[in-house]
Every structure is written in C-alpha cells, then in structure tokens.
C-alpha positions as CSV (number, residue, x, y, z in Angstrom):
1,M,-5.9,-9.5,-0.5
2,K,-7.2,-9.6,-4.0
3,K,-10.6,-8.4,-2.9
4,L,-8.9,-5.4,-1.0
5,I,-6.9,-4.6,-4.1
6,A,-10.0,-4.7,-6.3
7,F,-12.0,-2.7,-3.8
8,T,-9.1,0.0,-3.7
9,I,-9.0,0.3,-7.5
10,T,-12.9,0.7,-7.6
11,I,-12.7,3.5,-5.0
12,C,-9.8,5.2,-6.7
13,T,-11.7,5.1,-10.1
14,F,-14.8,6.4,-8.4
15,I,-13.0,9.3,-6.7
16,H,-11.3,10.1,-10.2
17,L,-14.5,10.1,-12.1
18,Y,-16.3,12.2,-9.3
19,S,-13.6,14.8,-8.9
20,Q,-12.6,15.4,-12.5
21,N,-13.8,18.3,-14.6
22,T,-14.7,17.4,-18.1
23,Y,-16.1,20.0,-20.5
24,A,-17.8,19.7,-23.8
25,F,-17.3,22.5,-26.3
26,F,-19.9,23.0,-29.1
27,G,-19.9,25.0,-32.2
28,S,-22.8,26.0,-34.3
29,F,-24.2,27.4,-37.5
30,N,-25.7,30.4,-35.6
31,R,-26.1,32.4,-38.9
32,D,-26.0,35.7,-36.9
33,K,-23.0,36.7,-34.8
34,N,-25.4,38.6,-32.4
35,T,-26.6,35.2,-31.2
36,E,-24.7,32.6,-29.2
37,G,-22.3,30.7,-31.4
38,I,-20.0,28.6,-29.1
39,Y,-21.4,26.7,-26.0
40,V,-19.5,25.2,-23.1
41,Y,-21.1,22.5,-20.9
42,Q,-19.7,20.4,-18.1
43,L,-20.1,16.6,-18.5
44,D,-21.0,14.7,-15.3
45,M,-18.8,11.6,-15.6
46,M,-21.1,9.6,-13.4
47,S,-24.4,10.2,-15.1
48,G,-23.5,11.6,-18.5
49,N,-25.7,14.8,-17.8
50,L,-24.6,18.0,-19.4
51,S,-24.9,21.4,-17.6
52,K,-24.3,24.8,-19.3
53,V,-21.2,26.6,-18.1
54,T,-20.8,29.6,-20.5
55,T,-21.4,30.8,-24.1
56,F,-19.9,33.1,-26.6
57,T,-21.6,35.6,-28.7
58,G,-20.0,37.7,-31.5
59,I,-18.7,35.1,-33.9
60,L,-20.5,33.9,-37.1
61,N,-20.9,30.2,-37.9
62,P,-18.1,28.6,-35.7
63,S,-18.7,25.3,-37.4
64,F,-15.7,23.5,-36.2
65,L,-13.7,23.7,-33.0
66,T,-10.4,22.2,-31.6
67,L,-8.5,22.7,-28.4
68,S,-4.8,23.2,-27.6
69,P,-3.2,20.0,-25.9
70,D,-3.5,21.5,-22.5
71,G,-7.1,22.8,-23.0
72,K,-6.2,26.3,-22.3
73,Y,-7.1,27.6,-25.8
74,V,-10.0,27.0,-28.1
75,F,-9.7,27.6,-31.9
76,A,-12.7,28.0,-34.0
77,C,-13.1,28.3,-37.9
78,T,-15.9,30.5,-39.0
79,E,-17.5,29.3,-42.3
80,S,-18.0,31.7,-45.1
81,K,-18.6,31.0,-48.8
82,T,-17.5,34.6,-49.8
83,T,-14.1,35.5,-51.0
84,N,-11.7,36.3,-47.9
85,G,-14.8,36.0,-45.7
86,G,-13.6,33.1,-43.6
87,S,-11.5,33.3,-40.5
88,V,-9.8,31.3,-37.8
89,S,-10.3,32.6,-34.1
90,S,-8.6,32.0,-30.8
91,F,-10.2,31.9,-27.3
92,E,-8.9,31.4,-23.8
93,F,-10.8,29.0,-21.6
94,N,-10.5,29.3,-17.9
95,P,-12.0,26.3,-16.0
96,E,-11.6,27.9,-12.6
97,N,-13.9,30.9,-13.4
98,K,-15.6,29.0,-16.3
99,S,-15.0,31.8,-18.9
100,L,-14.3,31.8,-22.6
101,T,-12.5,34.9,-23.7
102,F,-11.8,36.0,-27.3
103,I,-8.1,36.6,-28.2
104,N,-7.9,37.3,-31.9
105,K,-8.6,36.0,-35.4
106,Q,-6.9,35.6,-38.8
107,K,-8.1,35.2,-42.4
108,S,-8.7,31.6,-43.4
109,G,-6.8,31.8,-46.7
110,G,-9.7,30.3,-48.6
111,E,-13.5,30.0,-48.8
112,N,-15.5,27.9,-46.2
113,P,-13.0,26.8,-43.6
114,V,-14.2,23.5,-42.0
115,Y,-11.6,21.9,-39.9
116,L,-8.7,22.8,-37.5
117,A,-5.8,20.8,-36.0
118,V,-3.3,22.0,-33.4
119,H,0.4,20.4,-33.2
120,K,1.3,18.7,-30.0
121,N,3.8,21.5,-29.2
122,S,0.9,24.0,-29.4
123,K,3.0,26.2,-31.8
124,W,1.1,25.5,-35.0
125,L,-2.5,25.6,-36.1
126,V,-3.6,24.1,-39.5
127,N,-6.8,25.0,-41.2
128,G,-8.7,23.3,-44.1
129,N,-10.9,25.3,-46.5
130,Y,-13.5,23.3,-48.1
131,T,-15.1,25.3,-51.0
132,E,-11.8,26.6,-52.4
133,G,-9.7,23.6,-51.6
134,S,-6.8,24.8,-49.7
135,V,-4.9,24.4,-46.5
136,S,-3.4,27.2,-44.3
137,V,-0.7,27.0,-41.6
138,Y,-0.5,29.5,-38.8
139,P,2.1,30.1,-35.9
140,I,0.6,30.3,-32.5
141,L,2.1,32.5,-29.7
142,E,2.5,31.4,-26.1
143,N,-0.5,33.5,-25.2
144,G,-2.8,31.7,-27.7
145,K,-2.6,34.5,-30.3
146,I,-2.8,33.2,-33.8
147,Q,-0.3,34.8,-36.2
148,P,-1.0,35.3,-39.9
149,Y,-0.6,32.2,-42.0
150,V,2.9,31.3,-43.3
151,Q,1.8,28.8,-45.8
152,N,-1.3,28.5,-47.9
153,F,-1.6,25.8,-50.6
154,Q,-4.4,25.8,-53.1
155,Y,-5.6,22.8,-55.1
156,T,-7.6,22.7,-58.3
157,E,-8.2,19.2,-59.6
158,G,-11.6,17.4,-59.0
159,S,-12.9,14.0,-59.8
160,I,-15.7,12.2,-61.6
161,D,-18.9,13.6,-60.0
162,Q,-19.2,17.1,-61.6
163,G,-21.9,18.1,-59.4
164,R,-19.9,17.5,-56.2
165,Q,-16.3,17.2,-57.3
166,D,-15.8,20.0,-59.8
167,R,-12.7,21.0,-57.9
168,S,-10.7,20.2,-54.8
169,H,-12.6,20.2,-51.3
170,I,-10.2,19.8,-48.4
171,H,-12.4,18.5,-45.6
172,S,-10.0,17.7,-42.7
173,T,-6.4,18.3,-41.5
174,V,-5.1,15.5,-39.4
175,F,-1.7,15.0,-37.9
176,S,0.0,11.6,-37.8
177,P,0.5,10.0,-34.4
178,N,4.0,11.2,-34.1
179,F,2.9,14.7,-35.6
180,D,5.6,14.5,-38.3
181,Y,3.1,14.1,-41.1
182,L,-0.2,15.9,-42.0
183,F,-3.1,14.2,-43.9
184,L,-5.7,16.1,-45.9
185,P,-8.7,14.2,-47.2
186,D,-9.8,15.9,-50.3
187,L,-13.4,15.2,-51.1
188,G,-13.3,16.9,-54.3
189,A,-10.2,15.1,-55.8
190,D,-10.8,11.7,-54.2
191,K,-7.4,11.8,-52.6
192,I,-5.8,11.9,-49.2
193,R,-3.0,14.3,-49.5
194,T,0.1,14.0,-47.4
195,Y,2.9,16.3,-46.2
196,R,5.8,16.1,-44.0
197,F,5.4,18.4,-40.9
198,E,8.8,19.8,-39.9
199,N,7.7,21.9,-36.9
200,E,11.2,23.6,-36.4
201,K,11.0,25.2,-39.8
202,N,9.3,28.6,-40.6
203,Q,7.3,26.9,-43.2
204,P,6.6,23.4,-41.7
205,L,4.7,21.8,-44.6
206,Q,7.2,20.1,-46.9
207,E,6.7,17.7,-49.8
208,A,6.2,14.0,-48.7
209,E,7.7,11.0,-50.5
210,T,4.2,9.9,-51.1
211,P,2.2,13.1,-51.8
212,F,-1.3,11.5,-51.8
213,T,-3.2,8.3,-51.6
214,K,-5.9,7.7,-54.1
215,T,-9.4,6.7,-52.8
216,T,-12.3,5.0,-54.7
217,L,-13.5,7.3,-57.5
218,G,-16.6,9.2,-56.4
219,S,-16.2,8.3,-52.8
220,G,-15.3,11.8,-51.4
221,P,-13.0,11.3,-48.5
222,R,-14.0,13.4,-45.6
223,H,-12.7,12.9,-42.0
224,F,-9.7,10.8,-41.0
225,T,-8.3,9.2,-37.8
226,F,-5.6,7.0,-36.4
227,H,-5.8,4.0,-34.2
228,P,-4.2,4.6,-30.7
229,N,-1.5,1.9,-31.6
230,G,-0.3,4.2,-34.5
231,K,-0.3,1.3,-37.0
232,F,-3.7,1.8,-38.6
233,A,-5.7,4.8,-40.1
234,Y,-9.3,5.1,-41.1
235,C,-11.0,7.5,-43.6
236,I,-14.8,8.0,-43.8
237,E,-16.1,8.7,-47.3
238,E,-18.9,11.0,-47.4
239,M,-20.3,10.3,-50.9
240,G,-19.4,6.6,-50.9
241,G,-20.9,5.7,-47.6
242,A,-18.0,3.7,-46.5
243,V,-14.9,3.6,-44.2
244,S,-11.6,2.7,-45.8
245,A,-9.0,1.0,-43.4
246,Y,-5.2,1.5,-44.0
247,S,-2.0,0.3,-42.4
248,Y,0.3,3.2,-41.6
249,E,4.1,3.6,-41.5
250,N,6.3,6.7,-42.0
251,G,3.9,8.8,-43.9
252,K,2.5,6.0,-46.1
253,L,-0.9,4.5,-46.3
254,N,-1.8,1.1,-47.6
255,N,-5.2,0.0,-48.1
256,L,-6.6,-3.0,-46.0
257,Q,-10.3,-2.8,-46.5
258,R,-13.2,-0.7,-47.5
259,I,-16.5,-1.4,-45.6
260,N,-20.0,0.3,-45.8
261,T,-21.0,2.5,-42.9
262,H,-24.7,2.0,-43.9
263,S,-27.0,-1.0,-43.7
264,E,-28.2,-2.8,-46.7
265,K,-31.5,-1.0,-46.9
266,Y,-29.7,2.2,-48.0
267,K,-28.4,2.1,-51.6
268,D,-27.4,5.6,-52.4
269,D,-27.3,9.2,-51.5
270,F,-25.0,8.8,-48.7
271,E,-23.9,11.4,-46.2
272,S,-21.4,9.8,-44.1
273,S,-19.7,12.3,-41.8
274,D,-17.4,11.7,-38.9
275,V,-15.3,8.9,-37.5
276,H,-13.6,8.1,-34.2
277,I,-12.0,5.3,-32.3
278,S,-12.6,4.4,-28.7
279,P,-9.5,5.1,-26.5
280,D,-9.1,1.4,-25.9
281,G,-8.7,0.8,-29.6
282,K,-11.4,-1.8,-29.8
283,F,-14.2,0.0,-31.6
284,L,-14.7,2.5,-34.5
285,Y,-17.7,4.7,-34.6
286,A,-18.9,6.5,-38.0
287,S,-21.8,8.8,-38.3
288,N,-24.3,8.7,-41.2
289,R,-26.5,11.8,-41.8
290,G,-29.3,12.1,-44.5
291,S,-32.0,9.4,-44.2
292,E,-30.0,7.3,-41.8
293,N,-29.2,9.6,-38.9
294,N,-27.2,7.1,-37.0
295,I,-23.8,6.0,-35.6
296,A,-22.3,2.8,-37.4
297,I,-20.4,0.7,-34.9
298,F,-17.4,-1.5,-35.8
299,S,-15.1,-3.8,-33.8
300,I,-11.4,-3.4,-34.8
301,Q,-9.6,-6.7,-35.5
302,Q,-6.1,-7.4,-34.7
303,D,-5.1,-6.9,-38.3
304,G,-6.8,-3.5,-38.4
305,K,-9.9,-4.5,-40.4
306,L,-13.3,-3.7,-39.3
307,K,-16.4,-6.0,-38.4
308,T,-19.8,-4.5,-38.3
309,V,-21.4,-4.6,-34.9
310,G,-24.4,-2.5,-35.4
311,Y,-26.2,0.9,-35.6
312,Q,-27.3,3.4,-33.1
313,S,-29.9,6.1,-34.0
314,T,-28.6,9.6,-32.8
315,K,-32.2,10.6,-31.9
316,G,-32.1,13.6,-34.2
317,K,-31.3,14.7,-37.6
318,H,-28.0,15.3,-39.5
319,P,-25.3,14.1,-36.9
320,R,-22.4,16.1,-38.5
321,V,-19.9,15.5,-35.8
322,F,-19.6,13.5,-32.5
323,G,-17.0,12.9,-29.9
324,L,-15.8,10.5,-27.3
325,D,-14.7,11.6,-23.8
326,P,-11.1,10.9,-23.0
327,T,-12.1,7.8,-20.9
328,G,-14.2,6.4,-23.7
329,K,-17.2,6.1,-21.2
330,F,-19.5,8.6,-23.2
331,L,-20.2,9.4,-26.9
332,I,-21.8,12.8,-27.6
333,A,-23.5,13.3,-30.9
334,T,-24.4,16.8,-32.4
335,N,-27.5,16.7,-34.6
336,A,-27.3,19.9,-36.6
337,G,-30.5,19.4,-38.5
338,S,-32.7,19.0,-35.3
339,G,-30.5,21.3,-33.2
340,D,-29.9,19.0,-30.4
341,V,-27.1,17.2,-28.5
342,V,-27.5,13.6,-27.3
343,V,-25.2,11.8,-24.9
344,F,-24.7,8.0,-25.1
345,K,-23.1,5.7,-22.6
346,R,-20.7,3.3,-24.2
347,N,-20.5,-0.5,-23.3
348,P,-16.7,-1.1,-23.3
349,E,-17.3,-4.8,-24.0
350,T,-19.7,-4.7,-26.8
351,G,-19.1,-1.2,-28.2
352,L,-23.0,-0.6,-28.2
353,L,-24.4,2.7,-27.2
354,K,-27.3,3.7,-24.9
355,K,-28.9,7.1,-24.7
356,V,-28.6,8.8,-21.2
357,D,-30.7,11.7,-19.8
358,K,-32.5,14.3,-21.9
359,K,-31.4,16.1,-25.0
360,I,-29.7,19.4,-24.9
361,N,-31.0,22.0,-27.4
362,I,-28.5,24.0,-29.3
363,K,-29.6,25.6,-32.5
364,S,-27.8,24.2,-35.6
365,V,-25.2,22.6,-33.5
366,S,-22.2,21.6,-35.6
367,C,-19.5,20.0,-33.6
368,V,-18.2,18.9,-30.2
369,Q,-14.8,18.6,-28.6
370,I,-14.5,17.1,-25.2
371,K,-11.6,17.7,-22.6
372,E,-10.8,16.7,-19.2
373,Y,-9.1,19.2,-16.9
C-alpha cells in the first residue's frame, strides 16, 4: 500500500511538472528603446531549458521587473539618471497567446528607479529611486493601468563613504509577509527605512513606530527578503559584502548575525547584489558581482542564523539579479556584464547548484522574475 501511495505521488508530481506553464521574464539595459528590452521565456520544469516566447521593443532600460500576484500584469522601471527622466510602466501578459502588451506609464518621481513591488491586493505599486533617494506609491486600476503617484518621499542624508554615500540611495522596496509594513534598504544612508502600509487609505505609507534600522556604517544595504515563516529577514549589503540576519515581528527588526557573502580570498571592493530564500526555507542564496561573479550558498538554522555552505560560479560576469522558480527546483542567474542567462538545478538536500543546458544570450540582461501559470 505504501509503495502504491508513493508511486501515485510520484506520478502526480510528474504530471504537475510536465503540464504546468512556468515563464521567466527578463529586463535589460538595452540603452536604445528601438531594440528589444523585455524578454519572456518559457521554463521547462523537467529539463530547465529556456525557450523564447516573446519580446517587447519600445522601452528604455527596463532594469527591474515585477509581476502582479496573478501574473496578469508585468511592471517595469526604466532607469534614467536625468531629472524627471525615469518612469514605471505596465504591461499585460497573456499566457494563452503568449503576448506582452504595453498599457501605460507614469513618472518615477525621482532619478534612476531601480526596484518595484506590488501589494498582494494588486491595488498598489511601490517604486524605489536610487540616485535621488526617494520612494513613490501608485494606485493600480483593475485593468493594470498605473495611476499617478499619490505619495513621494525624498531622503537626503548620506553616510561615511563620500564617494558612494554622499546622499540617500533607495535600492529596494519590500513588503512584510503580511503586507502591513514596507521596508526600504537605503544604500546611501546605511539604514533600512520602515513604514506602516495601510492599504485602505488614499495615502497608504504611514509613519512606523520604528522608522528605520541602522546597518553597519559603510555597508550599503541593497536588497532585502523575508523567510517563508515570517519570523526572519535578511539584507544583503552591497559595499560591505555581507548579509545581515534579523528576527522580525510587527514592523521591527532585531539583528541576529552579520556574515560575509564572500570567501576569505576577497578582502575589499565588494559588489554584493541580490538575495533570495528557497521556498522550503532551508537555504539562502546571495549574489556577488565584481571579481567574484558567484552565488554564495547558506543553510538557514532554526534560530534564523546562517551557515556558509559554499559558492557557485554564475558562469558569467556581473550577476546583478537572480531568481528561484516557485517550486525551488531551479535558480536562474542574469549576468549583466557578459550578457547571458544561466539556469542551475538546485539540490534540495544540500542547497548546491548545478548548471543545466546552454546559456541564453540577452544583451546587458539585468533581472529576472519567474511565475507559474
């Protein structure tokens, strides 16, 4: 009987993997809106192979993408270091006819937009502007159209590195597990800023009891993620080459640990970038650019602290952003410097990664989002 049950589970899993439609969405620094900027590929959940579905031309430097919870809408921020030059755009993705259709765009409210997040109710979009150091909040209509921003907060203070931290640099906008708080790692100020998010209000960002969490001076907090259990949070620090682990409760972060993302042979000039946790909550992955070009792998302990497992080369240069598919079977790395995408199969027991199939070439590829339909 046990063998029959195990066999049935195996068959059901196989059918699920074979029949599902999983898509990977890639942004790029295309530098020219007359060339392809957004790319959509289908991910084969058996082999890990990527096959091109569609692309979009007519958008400049869509450096970061995010999707609505149902995957119907794709949002892109277009980087520009000119005053009032940046924007956030909306697209509709139809998996049946495999099309990506432009809806509209709005001004970013600051120079160099770099990160977007959508509320779980699909009614709000939040954008972080890096160069000018600001955050903008937009209502989203039911048809995916972005309305003009209703809030725009500008920050000015910097930190100890005058070359990199002369002023605020918001590098990501991340909702808490319950979507009642918003966290903003500020690379320029060495702070993780915090707001309450009251989604029923016309202006949802409200002052939090703890408005920010200080990070190590000169660390440059960049990207941020929560553990699936909602009890822990992790921030990768671009300039410090480390990940800080926190316990989390009701909008408050308490530091548990700070651990290097780099091996001992690298002493300075860190360019740590992105951070994600496997869906099973057992492993954390962090990307290093610069001279390292790898993914640091950590096991997550019961108390939320990290233990180094190893490092995996991304087989390219400048892995700016990477992503895990919803099942946790594959990790996809985007190498912006070498202009290629590499898929790795993840060992769920050890956390280690193994390259699958050939690279996909996408010039100046900057980010990836993966969604199962």
